[in-house]
N, C-alpha and C positions, 0 to 999 in steps of 0.2 A: 504495500499500500503506499509505503513511504517511496519507493522507488519510480512507482507511476506518476506520483505527482512531483517528483523532482523533475523528471522528461517533461512535463508540462508546462511549469512554471520558469524552466530554463529556458524553454523557447519562448517564453513571453519576453524575455530580456535580450531575444536576438541570438541565442546560444543554439544551434541547431546540428553542430557537429558531434552528436553523442553516440555512444556504444554502451548498450546494457546487455549484460553477462548474466544469465541464469542458468542456474545447476541442472534443472531438471528440463524436462521436453514442453514445460507449460507454464502460465504466469504464476508464479509462487507464493508464499506466505502462509501465513497462519491457516488461510481457509483452504488451502491446496493441502495439505499436509493433516489437518485435522480434521478427519470424516466419522469419526467415533458415534455411534448411536446416541441422541440427545443433544448432540453439539450445537451452541448455540452461543449468542453474544449477549454480555451482561453491561452493556452500554446501549441506551436506546437508539432505535435505527436511524433517527433523523438526526441525532448526535454521532452515530459512526458511520459519517457521509462527509464527503469532502465538501466543502464550504462552496465552492464553484461548481458542482456538480450534485444537486440535491435530489430524492430519487421520491417522487410521490408514489411510488408502486409497492414501498415496502409492505409486504404481508401482514407483519406483527410486530409489534412495540420491541419486543428482543427478537431480533430475527434468527433464525436458523442459520447455521453455518453455509450449506449449500446455496441458500439465497444471497448470502455476504459473498461468495465467491463469484455468484454470477454480478454481481453488480460492478465489482473490479474488472471482471472480464469484460464488461460492456465499456467501462472507462479504457481499457486497454484498447480496444478497436476504435472506438470512437475518436481518440485524440490520435490515433496512427503510431502508438507507440510500438506495434508489432513491426513496423518498417526499421525500427533501429535496434530491435532484441534480438539477440542471439541465444537461442536454446540451447540445453547439454552442453555449455560452457561454464563449469565450475573454475572460480578463479584459484591458481595453485600458487600465483607469484605476484607481489607487488614490490617494488624495487624503485627509489627513487635516484634520480640521475643529478648529483650536485651541478655538474657543469651544463646541463642543457636546461635544467629545471623542469623536469619533465619524468611522468611517472612510466614505468615500462611494466606491463600487467602479461602475464602469460595464464593461458587458459587449459582445460584439461584435454582439449580438442588439439594442442601444440600450437596455438596461435599466439602472437604476438600484437600487441597494441601500443601507442604512445598517446599519452592524455596529459594535456596541461592541468587539468584537476581531476581528482578520485574522490570518490563518494563508496562510502558502504553503506547501505540499504539493505543489511542482511539480518535485519530483524533484533528483537530481544531474546527471545523465547524458540530457538530453532535446533538447539543441539539437546536432545532428551536424556536425560538422567535415568540410569537404571539403578536399582538399588544394590549396595553392597552388602548382598546377604549369601552366606555359605550355602553351596550346594544349587545356585541359580542354573546351574549348565544340565542338571541331573533330571530337572523336571521331563516327564516324556509325553505330556500332553502340549497342545498349541500355548504358546505364549508371546505377545508382544505388547510394546508403550502404546498408548492411546493415540501419540501422535504418527503410529506406523500400525493403523488397525488392519488386520487381516481379515477381510470382509469373505474370504472363501472358506474359514470355518463357522460352518452351522452350530450356533448355539441352542439350538432345539433341545430340549430334554438335559441339557449338561449342567455341571455344578462348575460356576464362573467364581473366581476369587480377584478380587479388586484390591491390589495395595495401594491405599492413598485414599484422603477424603478433602483433597483442595476443590478447588473451581470445577475443573474437569472431570474429578471423580465423581462430585456429587450428580454431574449431569449422566454420566455413564450410568452411574449405579440404579438413578431414577427410571433409565430407558430401559434398562435389563429387568428389573424389580417389576415394571409395568406388563411383563409377559410372562405370563403364567407358568410357562412350562422351562422357565430357567431359573436354578436355584443360585445365589447371589451370597457369598460370603465375603464381607468387608475388613480388610485389616487397619485397623486405626492405630497410628501411632500418637497422635494429637489430636485433640477435639478441635473444632471450627466455628468460630461466630460466624452465625447465619442471618441474614437480613432477608426477609419478605418482600420480593416487589413481583406482584401478579401480573403476568404476559395477558394479552388480549388480541385478537386480531383487527384489522382494520377494516372499515365495511367498504365497500364499494361507493358509498356515497361521501365518507371521509377521503377516499384517495382522491375524489372526482373534487373534492374543496381543496385540497393540496395542490392537484394540477392548475384550478382557477386561481387559487390565491397561495402562491408561494410563501408570503410571510407566515404561514400558520407552521411549515416546517422549520422556517426559521425559530419562531416563537419557541417551538420544543426544543431546539438545539440550545438556545439562550437558555431555556429553564433550565435543561439537564446540566450546563457549564455552570450556573448558580449553585445547584443543588451540590454537584461536584466540589465545587469549590469551597463551600461552606464546610463541608465535610473535610475537605483536607485543611482547614484551619482549626478545626476543631481536633485533629489527629497532631497538629505543633504544639499544642499545651501550651503557647504563648502568654495567655492571660488567664485571669481569673475566668471570663466568660467563655472562653476556649474549653477549659477545664468543665465546666457545668456542661456544654451542649456534648462534649466528652462523654461524660457520666449518662446524660440522656439518652445519645445513641447506643451504649452499651444496656442501658436498662430499656431499651425497646427491643434488641437483639434477644437479651435475657426473657423477655416477656413471650415473644416469639416463642421461644425454646418451649417454656412453661406450659402455654397454653396448647401448641402442637402434638407435644409426646406426652400420653397419658401414665404411660410404665415411670415411676419413680427411679428405677434402678437403671434403666435406659438411658433417662433424661440425666442422669448422674454422668454416664458414661461420654454423653454427649456434651458436657456442661465445660467449656476452657475455664483453666486455671489461670490464664495470663489476660493483659489488658485488650480491649477490645480493639481492634486493626493494629496490635502488634504484628499481626500475621494478614495477608490480604483478606479480606474480608469475602463471605461468599454469599453471593444474590443469587438465592434459590428458593423459589416457592413449593417446589416438590420433593426434596429430599426427605424432609421429617416425616412424611406421608410413607416415603417407600422404604425406607429401614424399620418402620413398623408393620410392615407387611409379612406373612408368614413362611415367605420364600426368600426372606431377607435376614441374616444374621450378621451381628456386629462382635466383631472380636477385637479387644483391646490389649489382650495377654501381647507382650513382645513377641516377636518373630525369632525362632530360634535359628532354623535351616529350610531350606525348600528339598522336599525328597522327590523321589521318582512319582509319586503319585499325589502330591500335595503339600503343604506348610506346615511345618512343626512349629508349634509356641512354645515358649520356656515352661510352660505349667506341663507341657510333656504331652499335649493332646495333638493328633495329626488330623488336620482337616484336608479331606480328599476332595481332591479337584480334577476338573476335566480341562478346564483353559485357565491360565492366568493372566491377568491385565496389570500392567504397570502404570498406573497414574502417580507416578512419581516426581512429574516436573521436567524441568529443565536445566540446563547451566546457566545461570543470568548473567555471569561474567564474560561468556564467549565472546560476544560480539564479532569481529571478522574472522576471528580463529577459528580453524587451525591453519589456515592460507600462510605461507611465507610473506612475511610483512617487514620491510628494511627501509628505513627513512634516511636523512640526512646523514653523511659521514659512517655510513653501514652501521646504524643504531637498529637494531631490531626490535620488535614491539614485546619481544619477552624480557627484553634488557629495560625498556623504557616503562616497564608495569611490574619489574621483579619486587620492587618495595611496595606499590600501591596501585590498583587501576583507578587511575582518573583523568579527567580530559576537560580542557577549560572550557567553560560554558557547555559542558557535557559533550562539546563534539571537535575539539581542537587538541592535539599532542606538540609538543613543542620542536621536537625533531623530524616531523613529517610535513613539510609547507605543502599546501595546496591539496590537502587531505581533510575531507571530511565525515568524522563517523556518526551517523544520523543515527538518535536515541540512545547515543553513549550514556556513559556511567552520571547519575545523577539527574536526567532525565527524570521528569515527574510522573513517571509509569506506575500503574497501580493506583491511581487516583484520579484518571483523567482519560480522555479518549486518547489512543495512540495519533489519530488520524490529525487531531486538534495540537497536539505535540508537535508532530511533525511538520504541518503546516508553520507553524510560529518558527521552526528551528531552519527551515527552508526559506522563510522570509527572511531570517539575519544572515543566513549566507549571501542571498543574493545581494544584498546591501554589499559586502565585502568583493564580491565578483565585479560588481556596477564599477568599483572603485577602482580595481583591477583593469576593467575595460578603459576605464578615462586615464589611464595610466598614472594616478595615484599611488597604488601598490605594485612593486615588480612580483612580489609574490605574498602568498597569504599564510602568515607564520607566526603562532603565538610565542611569547618570550618564557624561559623557564620559571622566572619569579612570578609571572601572572598566574601561572597554573598553581606554584606553591601558596599563591596568595588567595587562589580560588579555593584552592584543597580545604586550607585553615578556615577560609570561612563555612566551608559545608560542615567541616567536624563541628566549630562553633555552636553552629545552629543546629546540629542533629542531637545535642547533648539533652534538649528537653522534648524531644519528641517520643511518642510512644513508639514508635519502631527500634529504640534501644531501651525498652523498659525491661528486658530479660527473657524474650522467648527467638528460638530460632526461626528463622526466616529466610527465603529467598531474597528479600529486599538487603540482607547483610551480605558484607564480604567476608573473606578468611579471618581478618581481625576484627570481625563485628562490626564495622563501621557501615553505615548504610549506602546502599548504591541508590536509593531514589533521592528526591529533592526533597530536602528538609524544612522547607517553609510553604508560604502559601501561594497558591496559583495564582493570584493578581501580582506579587512579588516576582514569580518567575515570569510572567507576560510581560511585565513591565522590565526585566534584564532583556528581553529580547527585541526590544522596540527598537533600541538604537546601539549601534556598534560602537566601540570603545577601541580604537586605533591605537591608542598609546599601550596597551597592552600587546602589539604587534611588533614584530621585528621590522625596521624600517629600512 
């Protein structure tokens, strides 16, 4: 989704010599790779849409994955991005040439490209994480990660084990449990905070109103942004009012759990022991009902190992299974890796990030001129629409490229001291947020520092408005 809008916006400022390299046979991203049962977006459809390409035909308030994929495919062809895209070309190497001030990019097809500017639009969550569990290769049945769903496996009449209870897992579990001929065992390491947001279909009359009165779509988009920004402000816990709003949000989630789950024993197992939003909040109106069905079983004992025909937990119980599903998330710090990535003076990305994964304004690395890491570390992921974030970041980058076009900048390269100052600001602001209140989360890096944005949405947007060229190498 970021790569598509980059092409469109670069063309708007007169740049047409563009090459897009896509690793597979069709347009990429989350909505190609995630096709598991129940896959859907937890951001309202009209907020999960390019600002320049509204869609009056969304079927649902929270659209299913296949429909979102078709939306992006429509954008891909409507804007002629297919004419500059090369499929089945995974990038294997990116090396900056100090003398020519250009990037040399090599692909899996053996092709070599030279570029003035290099964008990484590989997304945030694209490398699946498999759990480090003893015996994982011993299981004799079908097993796969949710982002690599094997549709050739017939689940009818099967005993399916799902490891994980995050956003993806709750969607999968709810969809599978609703099929009476599937027995689902859920292995929960940590309970999640859930918020109920009911989905609904848009009527034909509503769709027609969206077409005739586009301001209605803009209003939904604006209202969604306000709700998310208020929620994010509460998570920063920066003032007395923020803390009270946070308490209210936690009360609402706890009340939902108490009213939705009747069995006190099951309810206790589903009750988190950490602050609301320390982990990413799960937006799901179906999971609590699903986990109470007779063909659903919640296991909270820790996993000891995986055996030939099931999972053995530390209490000694063998949970016999036919299919094993890993809803265990992604490597949130992978970014453009594992490709070879070499910047100025031969600096590799491994060396640049050996102490800390960081980037000035989430997009710029000091030894990597004319390179833009879209949705990089400390982007406000997890609490805003990714499309909204990428549009703001693209607008910022385009300001710099315009200066390059006008001859004001020979290269776009951030000063090392600017990166250090940025990192210090992030760490200082992170100290009072809910994300560092004691839970383990994919928001955190190996040192326990958050990879997300530690401040309000409004402050982030303000930072993205104006370019500070004092932080760039002249």
